[in-house]
PDB file of N, CA, C and O in Angstrom:
ATOM      1  N   MET A   1     -10.122   3.378  22.053  1.00  0.00           N
ATOM      2  CA  MET A   1     -10.960   4.253  21.334  1.00  0.00           C
ATOM      3  C   MET A   1      -9.810   4.375  19.969  1.00  0.00           C
ATOM      4  O   MET A   1     -10.281   4.172  18.850  1.00  0.00           O
ATOM      5  N   GLU A   2      -8.573   4.648  20.069  1.00  0.00           N
ATOM      6  CA  GLU A   2      -7.945   4.845  18.930  1.00  0.00           C
ATOM      7  C   GLU A   2      -8.152   3.514  18.169  1.00  0.00           C
ATOM      8  O   GLU A   2      -7.902   3.693  16.977  1.00  0.00           O
ATOM      9  N   GLU A   3      -8.520   2.250  18.438  1.00  0.00           N
ATOM     10  CA  GLU A   3      -8.694   1.012  17.275  1.00  0.00           C
ATOM     11  C   GLU A   3      -9.919   1.884  16.584  1.00  0.00           C
ATOM     12  O   GLU A   3      -9.881   2.556  15.553  1.00  0.00           O
ATOM     13  N   LEU A   4     -11.003   1.654  17.485  1.00  0.00           N
ATOM     14  CA  LEU A   4     -12.690   2.164  17.014  1.00  0.00           C
ATOM     15  C   LEU A   4     -12.542   3.146  15.547  1.00  0.00           C
ATOM     16  O   LEU A   4     -13.014   2.975  14.423  1.00  0.00           O
ATOM     17  N   LEU A   5     -11.633   4.276  16.141  1.00  0.00           N
ATOM     18  CA  LEU A   5     -11.576   5.122  15.028  1.00  0.00           C
ATOM     19  C   LEU A   5     -10.450   4.721  13.975  1.00  0.00           C
ATOM     20  O   LEU A   5     -10.225   5.565  13.107  1.00  0.00           O
ATOM     21  N   LYS A   6      -9.977   3.962  13.953  1.00  0.00           N
ATOM     22  CA  LYS A   6      -9.293   3.428  12.901  1.00  0.00           C
ATOM     23  C   LYS A   6      -9.997   2.115  12.310  1.00  0.00           C
ATOM     24  O   LYS A   6      -9.261   1.614  11.460  1.00  0.00           O
ATOM     25  N   ARG A   7     -11.186   1.399  12.487  1.00  0.00           N
ATOM     26  CA  ARG A   7     -12.067   0.932  11.840  1.00  0.00           C
ATOM     27  C   ARG A   7     -12.954   1.557  11.361  1.00  0.00           C
ATOM     28  O   ARG A   7     -13.410   1.255  10.258  1.00  0.00           O
ATOM     29  N   ARG A   8     -13.375   2.504  12.025  1.00  0.00           N
ATOM     30  CA  ARG A   8     -14.669   2.939  11.132  1.00  0.00           C
ATOM     31  C   ARG A   8     -14.505   3.965  10.309  1.00  0.00           C
ATOM     32  O   ARG A   8     -15.447   4.251   9.569  1.00  0.00           O
ATOM     33  N   HIS A   9     -13.288   4.738  10.256  1.00  0.00           N
ATOM     34  CA  HIS A   9     -12.624   5.696   9.186  1.00  0.00           C
ATOM     35  C   HIS A   9     -11.000   5.451   8.918  1.00  0.00           C
ATOM     36  O   HIS A   9     -10.131   6.201   9.362  1.00  0.00           O
ATOM     37  N   PRO A  10     -10.752   4.297   8.133  1.00  0.00           N
ATOM     38  CA  PRO A  10      -9.427   4.028   7.804  1.00  0.00           C
ATOM     39  C   PRO A  10      -8.727   5.208   7.198  1.00  0.00           C
ATOM     40  O   PRO A  10      -7.509   5.070   7.084  1.00  0.00           O
ATOM     41  N   ASN A  11      -9.259   6.369   6.774  1.00  0.00           N
ATOM     42  CA  ASN A  11      -8.222   6.923   5.828  1.00  0.00           C
ATOM     43  C   ASN A  11      -8.757   8.467   6.443  1.00  0.00           C
ATOM     44  O   ASN A  11      -9.104   9.361   5.672  1.00  0.00           O
ATOM     45  N   SER A  12      -8.765   8.629   7.938  1.00  0.00           N
ATOM     46  CA  SER A  12      -9.501   9.832   8.075  1.00  0.00           C
ATOM     47  C   SER A  12      -7.795  10.477   8.931  1.00  0.00           C
ATOM     48  O   SER A  12      -6.728   9.872   8.828  1.00  0.00           O
ATOM     49  N   LEU A  13      -7.964  11.609   9.602  1.00  0.00           N
ATOM     50  CA  LEU A  13      -6.440  11.956   9.761  1.00  0.00           C
ATOM     51  C   LEU A  13      -6.145  11.381  11.006  1.00  0.00           C
ATOM     52  O   LEU A  13      -4.927  11.205  11.057  1.00  0.00           O
ATOM     53  N   PRO A  14      -6.653  11.040  11.946  1.00  0.00           N
ATOM     54  CA  PRO A  14      -6.373  10.520  12.937  1.00  0.00           C
ATOM     55  C   PRO A  14      -6.108   9.141  12.774  1.00  0.00           C
ATOM     56  O   PRO A  14      -5.634   8.617  13.781  1.00  0.00           O
ATOM     57  N   ALA A  15      -6.236   8.577  12.031  1.00  0.00           N
ATOM     58  CA  ALA A  15      -6.203   7.048  11.448  1.00  0.00           C
ATOM     59  C   ALA A  15      -4.546   7.394  10.797  1.00  0.00           C
ATOM     60  O   ALA A  15      -3.647   6.686  11.251  1.00  0.00           O
ATOM     61  N   LEU A  16      -4.270   8.175  10.036  1.00  0.00           N
ATOM     62  CA  LEU A  16      -3.335   8.610   9.294  1.00  0.00           C
ATOM     63  C   LEU A  16      -2.281   9.235  10.673  1.00  0.00           C
ATOM     64  O   LEU A  16      -1.114   8.988  10.371  1.00  0.00           O
ATOM     65  N   ILE A  17      -2.325   9.618  11.410  1.00  0.00           N
ATOM     66  CA  ILE A  17      -1.687  10.354  12.780  1.00  0.00           C
ATOM     67  C   ILE A  17      -1.231   9.189  13.243  1.00  0.00           C
ATOM     68  O   ILE A  17      -0.075   8.798  13.084  1.00  0.00           O
ATOM     69  N   LEU A  18      -2.301   8.457  13.960  1.00  0.00           N
ATOM     70  CA  LEU A  18      -1.421   6.718  14.553  1.00  0.00           C
ATOM     71  C   LEU A  18      -1.017   5.955  13.646  1.00  0.00           C
ATOM     72  O   LEU A  18      -0.492   4.910  14.029  1.00  0.00           O
ATOM     73  N   ALA A  19      -1.099   6.159  12.421  1.00  0.00           N
ATOM     74  CA  ALA A  19       0.224   5.031  11.428  1.00  0.00           C
ATOM     75  C   ALA A  19       1.210   5.590  11.416  1.00  0.00           C
ATOM     76  O   ALA A  19       2.169   4.820  11.476  1.00  0.00           O
ATOM     77  N   ALA A  20       1.549   6.960  11.348  1.00  0.00           N
ATOM     78  CA  ALA A  20       2.817   7.665  11.315  1.00  0.00           C
ATOM     79  C   ALA A  20       3.406   7.130  12.372  1.00  0.00           C
ATOM     80  O   ALA A  20       4.380   6.393  12.214  1.00  0.00           O
ATOM     81  N   ALA A  21       2.747   7.512  14.022  1.00  0.00           N
ATOM     82  CA  ALA A  21       2.966   7.420  15.027  1.00  0.00           C
ATOM     83  C   ALA A  21       3.549   5.629  15.138  1.00  0.00           C
ATOM     84  O   ALA A  21       4.611   5.330  15.684  1.00  0.00           O
ATOM     85  N   SER A  22       2.695   4.710  14.563  1.00  0.00           N
ATOM     86  CA  SER A  22       2.927   3.438  14.744  1.00  0.00           C
ATOM     87  C   SER A  22       4.195   2.943  13.719  1.00  0.00           C
ATOM     88  O   SER A  22       4.614   1.786  13.737  1.00  0.00           O
ATOM     89  N   THR A  23       4.708   3.935  12.879  1.00  0.00           N
ATOM     90  CA  THR A  23       6.194   3.685  12.663  1.00  0.00           C
ATOM     91  C   THR A  23       7.154   3.459  13.108  1.00  0.00           C
ATOM     92  O   THR A  23       8.114   2.953  12.527  1.00  0.00           O
ATOM     93  N   GLY A  24       7.070   3.891  14.578  1.00  0.00           N
ATOM     94  CA  GLY A  24       8.199   3.719  15.431  1.00  0.00           C
ATOM     95  C   GLY A  24       8.113   2.950  16.607  1.00  0.00           C
ATOM     96  O   GLY A  24       8.947   2.993  17.512  1.00  0.00           O
ATOM     97  N   THR A  25       6.801   2.035  16.588  1.00  0.00           N
ATOM     98  CA  THR A  25       6.559   1.035  17.708  1.00  0.00           C
ATOM     99  C   THR A  25       7.643  -0.626  17.075  1.00  0.00           C
ATOM    100  O   THR A  25       8.112  -0.977  15.992  1.00  0.00           O
ATOM    101  N   GLU A  26       7.618  -1.058  18.116  1.00  0.00           N
ATOM    102  CA  GLU A  26       8.008  -2.729  17.974  1.00  0.00           C
ATOM    103  C   GLU A  26       6.380  -3.482  17.875  1.00  0.00           C
ATOM    104  O   GLU A  26       5.251  -3.137  18.226  1.00  0.00           O
ATOM    105  N   ASP A  27       6.949  -4.631  17.227  1.00  0.00           N
ATOM    106  CA  ASP A  27       5.759  -5.916  17.128  1.00  0.00           C
ATOM    107  C   ASP A  27       4.444  -5.564  18.092  1.00  0.00           C
ATOM    108  O   ASP A  27       3.261  -5.264  17.933  1.00  0.00           O
ATOM    109  N   ASN A  28       5.310  -5.770  19.113  1.00  0.00           N
ATOM    110  CA  ASN A  28       3.926  -5.562  20.688  1.00  0.00           C
ATOM    111  C   ASN A  28       3.313  -4.611  20.637  1.00  0.00           C
ATOM    112  O   ASN A  28       2.121  -4.692  20.932  1.00  0.00           O
ATOM    113  N   GLY A  29       3.906  -3.266  20.224  1.00  0.00           N
ATOM    114  CA  GLY A  29       2.976  -2.016  20.122  1.00  0.00           C
ATOM    115  C   GLY A  29       3.203  -1.413  21.403  1.00  0.00           C
ATOM    116  O   GLY A  29       2.395  -0.633  21.908  1.00  0.00           O
ATOM    117  N   LEU A  30       4.317  -1.766  21.957  1.00  0.00           N
ATOM    118  CA  LEU A  30       4.706  -1.274  23.755  1.00  0.00           C
ATOM    119  C   LEU A  30       5.487   0.024  23.502  1.00  0.00           C
ATOM    120  O   LEU A  30       5.335   1.107  24.067  1.00  0.00           O
ATOM    121  N   ASP A  31       6.429  -0.339  22.453  1.00  0.00           N
ATOM    122  CA  ASP A  31       7.510   0.501  22.811  1.00  0.00           C
ATOM    123  C   ASP A  31       7.438   1.945  21.580  1.00  0.00           C
ATOM    124  O   ASP A  31       7.910   1.905  20.443  1.00  0.00           O
ATOM    125  N   VAL A  32       6.881   2.865  22.069  1.00  0.00           N
ATOM    126  CA  VAL A  32       6.756   3.850  21.029  1.00  0.00           C
ATOM    127  C   VAL A  32       7.793   4.879  20.883  1.00  0.00           C
ATOM    128  O   VAL A  32       7.841   5.479  21.957  1.00  0.00           O
ATOM    129  N   ARG A  33       8.466   5.262  20.228  1.00  0.00           N
ATOM    130  CA  ARG A  33       9.073   6.378  19.856  1.00  0.00           C
ATOM    131  C   ARG A  33       8.896   7.734  20.445  1.00  0.00           C
ATOM    132  O   ARG A  33       7.770   8.229  20.401  1.00  0.00           O
ATOM    133  N   SER A  34      10.057   8.514  21.091  1.00  0.00           N
ATOM    134  CA  SER A  34       9.642   9.853  21.789  1.00  0.00           C
ATOM    135  C   SER A  34       9.189  10.594  20.192  1.00  0.00           C
ATOM    136  O   SER A  34       9.388  10.162  19.056  1.00  0.00           O
ATOM    137  N   PRO A  35       8.412  12.055  20.728  1.00  0.00           N
ATOM    138  CA  PRO A  35       8.062  12.919  19.994  1.00  0.00           C
ATOM    139  C   PRO A  35       8.974  13.677  19.022  1.00  0.00           C
ATOM    140  O   PRO A  35       8.735  14.238  17.953  1.00  0.00           O
ATOM    141  N   THR A  36      10.374  13.471  19.914  1.00  0.00           N
ATOM    142  CA  THR A  36      11.407  14.424  19.631  1.00  0.00           C
ATOM    143  C   THR A  36      12.385  13.368  18.715  1.00  0.00           C
ATOM    144  O   THR A  36      13.475  13.821  18.368  1.00  0.00           O
ATOM    145  N   ALA A  37      12.084  12.169  18.367  1.00  0.00           N
ATOM    146  CA  ALA A  37      13.064  11.451  17.557  1.00  0.00           C
ATOM    147  C   ALA A  37      12.838  12.250  16.081  1.00  0.00           C
ATOM    148  O   ALA A  37      11.919  12.903  15.587  1.00  0.00           O
ATOM    149  N   PRO A  38      14.620  11.700  15.519  1.00  0.00           N
ATOM    150  CA  PRO A  38      14.520  12.510  14.128  1.00  0.00           C
ATOM    151  C   PRO A  38      13.498  12.147  13.287  1.00  0.00           C
ATOM    152  O   PRO A  38      12.890  12.922  12.548  1.00  0.00           O
ATOM    153  N   HIS A  39      13.263  10.664  13.430  1.00  0.00           N
ATOM    154  CA  HIS A  39      12.174  10.062  12.200  1.00  0.00           C
ATOM    155  C   HIS A  39      10.656  10.637  12.521  1.00  0.00           C
ATOM    156  O   HIS A  39       9.911  10.708  11.543  1.00  0.00           O
ATOM    157  N   SER A  40      10.146  11.040  13.760  1.00  0.00           N
ATOM    158  CA  SER A  40       8.829  11.727  13.945  1.00  0.00           C
ATOM    159  C   SER A  40       9.285  13.151  13.086  1.00  0.00           C
ATOM    160  O   SER A  40       8.405  13.540  12.319  1.00  0.00           O
ATOM    161  N   SER A  41      10.415  13.897  13.109  1.00  0.00           N
ATOM    162  CA  SER A  41      10.466  15.031  12.770  1.00  0.00           C
ATOM    163  C   SER A  41      10.347  15.130  11.169  1.00  0.00           C
ATOM    164  O   SER A  41       9.863  16.074  10.545  1.00  0.00           O
ATOM    165  N   GLN A  42      10.948  13.830  10.589  1.00  0.00           N
ATOM    166  CA  GLN A  42      10.969  13.850   9.208  1.00  0.00           C
ATOM    167  C   GLN A  42       9.459  13.393   8.780  1.00  0.00           C
ATOM    168  O   GLN A  42       8.918  13.732   7.728  1.00  0.00           O
ATOM    169  N   THR A  43       8.817  12.475   9.890  1.00  0.00           N
ATOM    170  CA  THR A  43       7.268  12.691   9.391  1.00  0.00           C
ATOM    171  C   THR A  43       6.677  13.491   9.302  1.00  0.00           C
ATOM    172  O   THR A  43       6.077  13.725   8.253  1.00  0.00           O
ATOM    173  N   ALA A  44       6.564  14.532  10.755  1.00  0.00           N
ATOM    174  CA  ALA A  44       6.026  15.852  10.503  1.00  0.00           C
ATOM    175  C   ALA A  44       6.375  16.708   9.212  1.00  0.00           C
ATOM    176  O   ALA A  44       5.572  17.256   8.456  1.00  0.00           O
ATOM    177  N   ALA A  45       7.775  16.695   9.136  1.00  0.00           N
ATOM    178  CA  ALA A  45       7.937  17.795   7.328  1.00  0.00           C
ATOM    179  C   ALA A  45       7.314  17.205   6.551  1.00  0.00           C
ATOM    180  O   ALA A  45       6.477  17.903   5.977  1.00  0.00           O
ATOM    181  N   LEU A  46       7.355  16.014   6.214  1.00  0.00           N
ATOM    182  CA  LEU A  46       6.469  15.373   5.185  1.00  0.00           C
ATOM    183  C   LEU A  46       4.833  15.907   5.269  1.00  0.00           C
ATOM    184  O   LEU A  46       4.261  16.521   4.368  1.00  0.00           O
ATOM    185  N   LEU A  47       4.333  15.575   6.374  1.00  0.00           N
ATOM    186  CA  LEU A  47       3.128  15.758   6.476  1.00  0.00           C
ATOM    187  C   LEU A  47       2.843  17.155   6.340  1.00  0.00           C
ATOM    188  O   LEU A  47       1.663  17.436   6.128  1.00  0.00           O
ATOM    189  N   GLU A  48       3.700  18.122   6.419  1.00  0.00           N
ATOM    190  CA  GLU A  48       3.524  19.402   6.609  1.00  0.00           C
ATOM    191  C   GLU A  48       3.410  19.668   5.219  1.00  0.00           C
ATOM    192  O   GLU A  48       2.460  20.251   4.698  1.00  0.00           O
ATOM    193  N   ARG A  49       4.125  19.348   4.802  1.00  0.00           N
ATOM    194  CA  ARG A  49       4.704  19.517   2.812  1.00  0.00           C
ATOM    195  C   ARG A  49       3.510  19.223   2.021  1.00  0.00           C
ATOM    196  O   ARG A  49       3.246  19.729   0.931  1.00  0.00           O
ATOM    197  N   ARG A  50       2.701  18.232   2.754  1.00  0.00           N
ATOM    198  CA  ARG A  50       1.487  17.353   1.827  1.00  0.00           C
ATOM    199  C   ARG A  50       0.590  18.251   2.148  1.00  0.00           C
ATOM    200  O   ARG A  50      -0.331  18.347   1.337  1.00  0.00           O
ATOM    201  N   VAL A  51       0.534  19.196   3.400  1.00  0.00           N
ATOM    202  CA  VAL A  51      -0.679  19.963   3.398  1.00  0.00           C
ATOM    203  C   VAL A  51      -0.512  20.861   2.926  1.00  0.00           C
ATOM    204  O   VAL A  51      -1.477  21.576   2.657  1.00  0.00           O
ATOM    205  N   HIS A  52       0.742  21.236   2.615  1.00  0.00           N
ATOM    206  CA  HIS A  52       0.579  22.686   1.798  1.00  0.00           C
ATOM    207  C   HIS A  52       0.469  22.508   0.411  1.00  0.00           C
ATOM    208  O   HIS A  52       0.210  23.425  -0.369  1.00  0.00           O
ATOM    209  N   ARG A  53       0.731  20.936  -0.016  1.00  0.00           N
ATOM    210  CA  ARG A  53       0.513  20.943  -1.828  1.00  0.00           C
ATOM    211  C   ARG A  53      -0.910  20.783  -1.992  1.00  0.00           C
ATOM    212  O   ARG A  53      -1.540  21.085  -3.006  1.00  0.00           O
ATOM    213  N   LEU A  54      -1.536  20.122  -0.575  1.00  0.00           N
ATOM    214  CA  LEU A  54      -3.114  19.912  -1.143  1.00  0.00           C
ATOM    215  C   LEU A  54      -3.899  21.088  -0.640  1.00  0.00           C
ATOM    216  O   LEU A  54      -5.058  21.345  -0.966  1.00  0.00           O
ATOM    217  N   GLU A  55      -3.111  21.807   0.226  1.00  0.00           N
ATOM    218  CA  GLU A  55      -3.962  23.490   0.130  1.00  0.00           C
ATOM    219  C   GLU A  55      -3.949  23.872  -1.154  1.00  0.00           C
ATOM    220  O   GLU A  55      -4.912  24.277  -1.804  1.00  0.00           O
ATOM    221  N   ALA A  56      -2.490  23.692  -1.619  1.00  0.00           N
ATOM    222  CA  ALA A  56      -2.556  25.144  -3.217  1.00  0.00           C
ATOM    223  C   ALA A  56      -3.604  24.478  -3.977  1.00  0.00           C
ATOM    224  O   ALA A  56      -4.571  25.049  -4.481  1.00  0.00           O
ATOM    225  N   GLU A  57      -3.288  22.946  -4.039  1.00  0.00           N
ATOM    226  CA  GLU A  57      -4.040  22.447  -5.054  1.00  0.00           C
ATOM    227  C   GLU A  57      -5.892  22.634  -4.601  1.00  0.00           C
ATOM    228  O   GLU A  57      -6.790  22.997  -5.360  1.00  0.00           O
ATOM    229  N   LEU A  58      -5.950  22.439  -3.868  1.00  0.00           N
ATOM    230  CA  LEU A  58      -7.402  22.659  -3.540  1.00  0.00           C
ATOM    231  C   LEU A  58      -7.772  24.334  -3.802  1.00  0.00           C
ATOM    232  O   LEU A  58      -8.921  24.634  -4.129  1.00  0.00           O
ATOM    233  N   GLU A  59      -6.527  25.584  -3.604  1.00  0.00           N
ATOM    234  CA  GLU A  59      -7.447  26.815  -3.898  1.00  0.00           C
ATOM    235  C   GLU A  59      -7.305  27.103  -5.184  1.00  0.00           C
ATOM    236  O   GLU A  59      -7.876  28.113  -5.596  1.00  0.00           O
ATOM    237  N   GLY A  60      -6.293  26.058  -6.371  1.00  0.00           N
ATOM    238  CA  GLY A  60      -6.623  25.813  -7.564  1.00  0.00           C
ATOM    239  C   GLY A  60      -7.928  25.679  -8.129  1.00  0.00           C
ATOM    240  O   GLY A  60      -8.626  26.360  -8.880  1.00  0.00           O
ATOM    241  N   LYS A  61      -8.041  24.538  -7.505  1.00  0.00           N
ATOM    242  CA  LYS A  61      -9.854  24.124  -8.000  1.00  0.00           C
ATOM    243  C   LYS A  61     -10.362  25.180  -7.509  1.00  0.00           C
ATOM    244  O   LYS A  61     -11.261  25.492  -8.290  1.00  0.00           O
ATOM    245  N   ASP A  62     -10.317  25.994  -6.591  1.00  0.00           N
ATOM    246  CA  ASP A  62     -11.409  26.503  -6.274  1.00  0.00           C
ATOM    247  C   ASP A  62     -11.912  27.919  -7.503  1.00  0.00           C
ATOM    248  O   ASP A  62     -13.035  28.239  -7.893  1.00  0.00           O
ATOM    249  N   GLU A  63     -10.606  28.477  -7.818  1.00  0.00           N
ATOM    250  CA  GLU A  63     -10.528  29.322  -8.584  1.00  0.00           C
ATOM    251  C   GLU A  63     -11.399  28.641  -9.931  1.00  0.00           C
ATOM    252  O   GLU A  63     -12.312  29.124 -10.603  1.00  0.00           O
ATOM    253  N   ALA A  64     -10.932  27.749  -9.985  1.00  0.00           N
ATOM    254  CA  ALA A  64     -11.435  26.974 -11.382  1.00  0.00           C
ATOM    255  C   ALA A  64     -12.932  26.874 -11.382  1.00  0.00           C
ATOM    256  O   ALA A  64     -13.697  26.826 -12.345  1.00  0.00           O
ATOM    257  N   ALA A  65     -13.226  26.850  -9.893  1.00  0.00           N
ATOM    258  CA  ALA A  65     -14.858  26.458 -10.026  1.00  0.00           C
ATOM    259  C   ALA A  65     -15.228  28.112 -10.052  1.00  0.00           C
ATOM    260  O   ALA A  65     -15.826  28.539 -11.039  1.00  0.00           O
ATOM    261  N   LYS A  66     -14.993  28.706  -9.345  1.00  0.00           N
ATOM    262  CA  LYS A  66     -15.231  30.257  -9.811  1.00  0.00           C
ATOM    263  C   LYS A  66     -15.555  31.162 -11.264  1.00  0.00           C
ATOM    264  O   LYS A  66     -16.415  31.906 -11.734  1.00  0.00           O
ATOM    265  N   ARG A  67     -14.365  30.604 -11.578  1.00  0.00           N
ATOM    266  CA  ARG A  67     -14.132  30.856 -13.632  1.00  0.00           C
ATOM    267  C   ARG A  67     -15.174  30.472 -14.027  1.00  0.00           C
ATOM    268  O   ARG A  67     -15.960  31.202 -14.632  1.00  0.00           O
ATOM    269  N   SER A  68     -15.454  28.854 -13.675  1.00  0.00           N
ATOM    270  CA  SER A  68     -16.650  28.236 -14.459  1.00  0.00           C
ATOM    271  C   SER A  68     -18.126  28.537 -13.935  1.00  0.00           C
ATOM    272  O   SER A  68     -19.107  28.352 -14.655  1.00  0.00           O
ATOM    273  N   LEU A  69     -18.200  28.959 -12.775  1.00  0.00           N
ATOM    274  CA  LEU A  69     -19.553  29.921 -12.691  1.00  0.00           C
ATOM    275  C   LEU A  69     -19.747  31.316 -12.984  1.00  0.00           C
ATOM    276  O   LEU A  69     -20.860  31.802 -13.189  1.00  0.00           O
ATOM    277  N   ARG A  70     -18.629  31.987 -13.007  1.00  0.00           N
ATOM    278  CA  ARG A  70     -18.614  33.218 -13.784  1.00  0.00           C
ATOM    279  C   ARG A  70     -19.059  32.990 -15.236  1.00  0.00           C
ATOM    280  O   ARG A  70     -19.811  33.761 -15.833  1.00  0.00           O
ATOM    281  N   THR A  71     -18.481  31.754 -15.810  1.00  0.00           N
ATOM    282  CA  THR A  71     -18.813  31.751 -17.362  1.00  0.00           C
ATOM    283  C   THR A  71     -19.871  31.653 -17.371  1.00  0.00           C
ATOM    284  O   THR A  71     -20.521  32.518 -17.956  1.00  0.00           O
ATOM    285  N   MET A  72     -20.510  30.602 -16.754  1.00  0.00           N
ATOM    286  CA  MET A  72     -21.970  30.116 -16.730  1.00  0.00           C
ATOM    287  C   MET A  72     -22.928  31.288 -16.653  1.00  0.00           C
ATOM    288  O   MET A  72     -23.753  31.490 -17.544  1.00  0.00           O
ATOM    289  N   GLU A  73     -22.798  32.167 -15.432  1.00  0.00           N
ATOM    290  CA  GLU A  73     -23.682  33.230 -14.984  1.00  0.00           C
ATOM    291  C   GLU A  73     -23.757  34.037 -16.540  1.00  0.00           C
ATOM    292  O   GLU A  73     -24.792  34.409 -17.091  1.00  0.00           O
ATOM    293  N   GLN A  74     -22.314  34.189 -17.075  1.00  0.00           N
ATOM    294  CA  GLN A  74     -22.126  35.256 -18.265  1.00  0.00           C
ATOM    295  C   GLN A  74     -23.132  34.691 -19.447  1.00  0.00           C
ATOM    296  O   GLN A  74     -23.928  35.507 -19.910  1.00  0.00           O
ATOM    297  N   GLN A  75     -23.143  33.324 -19.969  1.00  0.00           N
ATOM    298  CA  GLN A  75     -23.988  32.640 -20.687  1.00  0.00           C
ATOM    299  C   GLN A  75     -25.176  32.924 -20.382  1.00  0.00           C
ATOM    300  O   GLN A  75     -25.992  33.272 -21.235  1.00  0.00           O
ATOM    301  N   TYR A  76     -25.536  32.789 -18.760  1.00  0.00           N
ATOM    302  CA  TYR A  76     -27.297  33.118 -18.721  1.00  0.00           C
ATOM    303  C   TYR A  76     -27.663  34.311 -18.712  1.00  0.00           C
ATOM    304  O   TYR A  76     -28.802  34.472 -19.151  1.00  0.00           O
ATOM    305  N   HIS A  77     -26.916  35.593 -18.242  1.00  0.00           N
ATOM    306  CA  HIS A  77     -27.395  36.800 -18.430  1.00  0.00           C
ATOM    307  C   HIS A  77     -27.500  37.225 -20.162  1.00  0.00           C
ATOM    308  O   HIS A  77     -28.251  38.029 -20.714  1.00  0.00           O
ATOM    309  N   ARG A  78     -26.637  36.508 -20.622  1.00  0.00           N
ATOM    310  CA  ARG A  78     -26.914  36.907 -22.191  1.00  0.00           C
ATOM    311  C   ARG A  78     -28.019  36.019 -22.912  1.00  0.00           C
ATOM    312  O   ARG A  78     -28.562  36.642 -23.825  1.00  0.00           O
ATOM    313  N   ILE A  79     -28.363  35.076 -22.783  1.00  0.00           N
ATOM    314  CA  ILE A  79     -29.638  34.161 -23.099  1.00  0.00           C
ATOM    315  C   ILE A  79     -30.875  34.917 -22.499  1.00  0.00           C
ATOM    316  O   ILE A  79     -31.978  34.832 -23.038  1.00  0.00           O
ATOM    317  N   LYS A  80     -30.682  35.577 -21.491  1.00  0.00           N
ATOM    318  CA  LYS A  80     -31.517  35.869 -20.769  1.00  0.00           C
ATOM    319  C   LYS A  80     -31.992  37.217 -21.261  1.00  0.00           C
ATOM    320  O   LYS A  80     -32.904  37.802 -20.676  1.00  0.00           O
TER     321      LYS A  80
END
């Protein structure tokens, strides 16, 4: 099922999680690092920082869209 997710949605969150987890595997894919390994905590911290940055970026774009909508509404009411 994991391979299916990777093929259908290569940029999906599960595919990214699997890719992050696979950094601790050997070539045969059988030896996976434990979740408490230092590398996985660094990866988790990196992903958390990225999520926070993307959330902040999204909030900024949302505010910009709201301002643009208000401006268009004001222009519409002036014309009307």
